[in-house]
N, C-alpha and C positions, 0 to 999 in steps of 0.2 A: 809176503803172505801174512795176513793177520789171522786172529783166532776165529773170526767169523768165516773166513774162507775155508779154514780147515774143517770147521763143523759142517759147512755146506758139502765138502767132499765126502763126508760120511755117507751121504745119500746118492753118491755117484758110484756105480759099480767099478771097483778097482781104484777109486779115488784115494782111499787110505788103505794100505795093505792090511790084511787080517793080522792083528797083533794085539798085545796088551794095551797099546795106546788107543787103538780103535775101540776096543771094548770099554775102556774106562772113559774115553771121550764121550761115548754115547750116554753116559750118566748125566751130562750137563744138559739141562732143558732150556735155560734162558740166562741172560746176563745183561748188565748195564751196557749201554752203547760204547762207553769209553773202554771197557774191557774187550768187547767184541772187536774193536778197532785196533787192539794192541798188536804190534808187530811181533812175529815169532823169530826164534833164533835161526831158523832155516826155512826155505821155501820148498823143501823136498820132504813130503810126508814120510817117505821111507827112512830118511835120515833122522827125522824126529822120532819115529818109532824105534829105531835102533838105539838112539840115545836114551829113550825112555826105559828100555830093557835094563840099562845100567843105572837108572835113577834110584837113589836111596830115599825113601819117603821120610818126611819129618815126623817126629812123634806126635801123637794125638792124646790129649788128656780130657776125660769127661769131667765136667764140673756140675755138681748136683747140690742144690740148696735143700736142706733137710730140716724138718721140725716134726718129730714123732712120726716117722715114716716106716716103722718096722714091718708093716703089712705090705709095703710096695717096693722097698728099696732093692730087695734081692732080684726081683724080676727085671727091674730097670738095669741093674749092673750086669746081670748074667747075659742079657740080650746084646750087650756091647762087647762081648768077649773078642770078637774078630775085628773090631774097629778101633779100639783105643788101647794105648800102651799103659795108661794109668788112670786112676780115678781120684778126684779131690772132692770130698764132702765138706761143704761149708754149713755147719750145723748151728742152729739157733737155739741151743739148749734143750735138746730132746731128753725126755724123761723116760722113754721106753727103750726097747732093744734095737734102735736104729743102727747104732755103731756095730753091735755084735752081728746083726744080720748082714750088714755091708761087708764086714771083714770075712764072714763065712762065705758070702757069694763071690767076693773078689779079694783074696788075700793081698795085702800090701796097700790097700786103699788108705789114703791119707785123710785125716779128719781134722779140720780147722774149726775150733769153737769161736763163734762170732755172735754175740748177743743181738737179738732182733731189735732194729731201730726204726721200724716202720718205713723201710726203704729197700725194695728189691734190687735196685741198681747198686746200692752200696754193697750189698752181699755179693753180687756177681763180680763187681770190680775188685774185690779182695783177691780173686784168683790171679790177677795180673802180678800181684806181689809174691805169689807162691810158685807160679810156673812162668818161665821166661823164654821157653823154646818151643817151637812147633805150633800146634793148633789147640785152642780151647773150644771144646764142644759143650755148650750149656744144655743140659737135659734136666727136665723136671722129674722128680721121683715117681710121679704117676704117669710117665711116658715110657713106652716100650718099643724098641726098634722091632719092626715086623720080621719074623724069622726068614722070610724069603729075600730080605734085603740085607742080611748079615754080610759084612765085608764091603758093602758098597760105599759107605762113607769114607773109609780109609782110601779106597781106590779113587774116589772123586777128588779128595784132597791131594792125593799124590799127583794126579795128572794136572791139576791146577797149579801145584807147586812147580811142576816141570815146565809148563808152558808160560806161566806168569810169575816168574821168580821175583821180579822187582816191583810187583804191584801189591798194594794193600787193599783188601776188600773183605766183605763178609759173605758167608755161605748160608743158604737157606734150605734145609731139608723140609719135607712136607710133614705137617703135623695134623692128624685127623682125629677129631673128637669121636669117641666111641658112639656110633649112631647119630652123629651130628655134623658139624661144619668141618671143612677142610681148609687149612691155612698154608699158603705157599710162601708168603713174604715173611718168614720167621726170623731170619737174621740171627741164628743161634751159634754159628761157628766163626771164630775170629782168630787171627794170628796172635799168639801170645806176646810177640815183640812188636805188634802193630800199634797204631796211634788211636784206634777207636776205643771208646769207653761207653758204658751204658749210661743213659740219662732217664730220669723219671722215677718217682717212688714206686709206681706200679705201671703195668703195660709198658715196660721198659724196652728200649731199643738202643743199639749202639750208634754213636754219632762221632763224626770227625771234629777236631778242634774248630771252633766257629759255628758249631751246631749244625753242620751240613750232614745230610744223609750219605752214608758211604756207598761206593759202588757195590753191586750185589750180583751173586751167582746163585741160581736155583738148581738143585740137583735132584735126581730121581732116587731119593732115599726117604722112606716114610716111617714115622713114629706114630703109634696109636696112643691117644691120650684118654685116660679114664677119669680125669679130675673134674669133668663137668657133668658127670652123671648127677641127676637130681638129688639122690641120697647122699652123694659125696659133698655137694655144695651145701646141703643142709647140715650135715654132720660137722663139717669143718668151718662153717660160717664164712664161706668165701665171699658171698655177695656183700655182707656187712663189712668185711675187711676191705674189699675193693672200693666200696663207696667212701669209707672213712679215709683211705689213702688218696682217692680222687679229690676229696675236699681239702686234705692237707696240701696237695699239689696246687690246687686253685688258690688257697690262702697264701702260699709262698709266691706264686706266679699269677697274680690276678689278670695280667694282660695276655696270658697264654690261652688261646681258645680251646686247645685240646682238652683241658681239664673240665671245661663245661661239657664238651662232647662225652667224655668218659663218665662224668657224674650223671648225665641224663641217660646214657646207655645202660650204665650199671645200676642206677638207682630208681628209675621210673618203673613202677609196678605195671605189669601188663593189664591189670584190672583197675588202674588209677582212674578216678573220676575225670570228667571232661575238663574241669577247671585246672586240675594239675597238669594234664596233657597240654592244655593251651599255654599255661605258664612256662612249661618246659620248652615248648616250641618257640615262644617269644624270646626266651633267654638265649637259646642256641642260635636263633636267627640273628639276634643282636650282636653276637660276638663273631659270627662267621659271615653272615650275609652272602653277597655274591663275590667276595674277595677271591680272586684266582691266584694261587701261589705261583711264584716264578719257578721254584723248584722245591722238592721235598726237603724239609729240615725239622729241627726239634719243635719249632713253634707252628709249623704249617702242616705237620704230618697227617692231621685228621680233618683238614678243611673239606676235602672231597667226601670223606666218609660222613662228615656232618651233613652234607647235602642229602646223602642217602637216608640218614636218620631223620632229617626234616621231612623227607617224602613219607617215611613211615608214620610219623606223627600227623602229617597232613591227611593221610588216609583215615586215621582214627578220628580226625576232626571233620572229615568231609570237606576239606578246603581245596577245591579244584584249582583255584588260581595259584596257590602256593605250589601245588603239584606241577603245574605247567612251568612255573619259574625254576624249580629245582631239578626237574627232569631235563630241562634245557641245559642247565649247568652241568649235570652229570654227563649228558651226551657230548657236550663240548670238551669234557675232561677225558673222553674215551671210555667212559663206563656205560657202554651202550646196552648191555644186558639189563642193568638196573634201570636205566632210563626207559627202556622198552617195557619192562615189567610194570613200572608204576604208571606209565602212559596207558598201557593195556588195561590195568586195573581200573583206572578212571573211566575209560571208554566202556569197558565191560559193565561197570556199575551203572553207567548211564543207560546202556542198552537193556540191561536186566530190569532196571526200574521202568523203562518204557514197556517192556513185555508184560511186566506185572500189572501195569495200568491197563493194558489191553485185556488181560484176564478179567480184571474188575469191570471193564467196560462191557464185556459180554454178559457178565452176571447181571448187570444193571438193566438189560433188556429182556431178561427171562420172563418177566411178568407180561410182556407184550405178545407172547406166543398165542397163535390162533391157528385153526385148521389150514388156513390159506398159506401160512408161512412155516408150517411144521417141518417141511423138508429142509428149508433154509436154516431153521433153528438147529436141526440135527447136525448140519455142517458147521454151524457156529460152535456147538458144544464139542464137536470133534476138534475144531481149531483151538478151543479153550483148553482142552486136555493137553494138546501138543505144546501150546504156549506155557501152560503151567509146569509141564515137565522141563521145558527149556529154561524157565526162570526160577526154578527151585521152589515153586509153589506146590509142593508134593501133596498137600492135603486136598488140593482141588483136582488132581489128576484123575483119580478113579471116579469120583462123583460125576465129573464132566463126561468121562468116557461112557459111564452107564447111561447117562441121559442121551448121549449120541446113539448108543446101541439100541436103546428103547425106541428110537425114531428111525431105525434102519441105517444108521451111519456108523462110523468108528473103525472102518477097516484100516485106514492109514495109521491109527493109533495102535491097533494090534500088531501091525508090521513094525512100528517103532518099539513096542514091547519085546517082540521076538528078537529084533536086532540087539536091543539092550541086554537081553538074556544071554545072547551068544557072546557079547563083549564081556559080561560079568563072568561067564564060564571060563573064558580065556584068562581073565585076571586071576580067578581061583586056581587055574592050572599052573 
């Protein structure tokens, strides 16, 4: 029996006896194929469950990079009370009360002073020289484990240790931006005695020797992230910092396409003029193109993401040919949701443009109205009002409806208005 088989048995009544093993195993949501195929020490779920009851979990250490985090550090560490055995702060010269707040929230917290060297990976990798046993859980100071998930991380790591004791891999909890994006491939938890180390000055991830991406396990453990709130980004200058580090990475590794991806993603203003968007598109397309990576690695990790970003830039440029190219690549890479979104956006834009042209076409014959065609003009104005509503030409909706009503038509439009009112009432409710 392999791990995938055991996970499948969770969904079979009586497949895995009710036990701590079954409860903790349910926290695993996905994993790399090589881990799913890993053979287990026994083919008997009951024997695995009994052995798990005697299993002693390895220690878990939270690693937090800090630099003037006195307003955030206590909430971060307090939330981890049930999940970690110790905390290690790697501090880049805080001048506020970060250390005091950390020690008050978590007595016994270790604080390692490490001057900032424009390299997040360097800071994170210092933890491997300080902790050599168990697990290292990298948490940012502005991330907080949600209260309902307290204890889950320790349980997930314990069951993974029990079932995969001879395997080295990384574990990804979910990180959700407050009011924004949700990230699942976070790769934040590593074995302290494992072979993986972080790479990249910024947007860092762990890699195996040879720059290969490590096997991964995703778990149902969520942290809420408050660092990308607009006021926080502005106050702490995050955008400027990330762009500067992106450019340093690109200067050091000019043949690595991911730095161009990051520089465009982090640095291109949403309101940038067309010439800047076009230049960014040309640069990113030149370094990624249609290159299909054989497998994820340090230099190929953002190729597919680059195609998605190229689609976004193509939308801004109105380049339908580029959209067809890169949505095809996204679909081939299994990113069907993104491919469908951009394809739909192109087709919807084309159709809305056609509807808008029909609205204008009706307006162009208004001067040709005469008593003999008044009834037909009424129906045309009714149709114009409906088409204007459908195409977002809202300034035309009511004038066209009034013209239709004056000529004895417009009933279908009032029915549309009534339906829209009911929908909006449901939205408000």
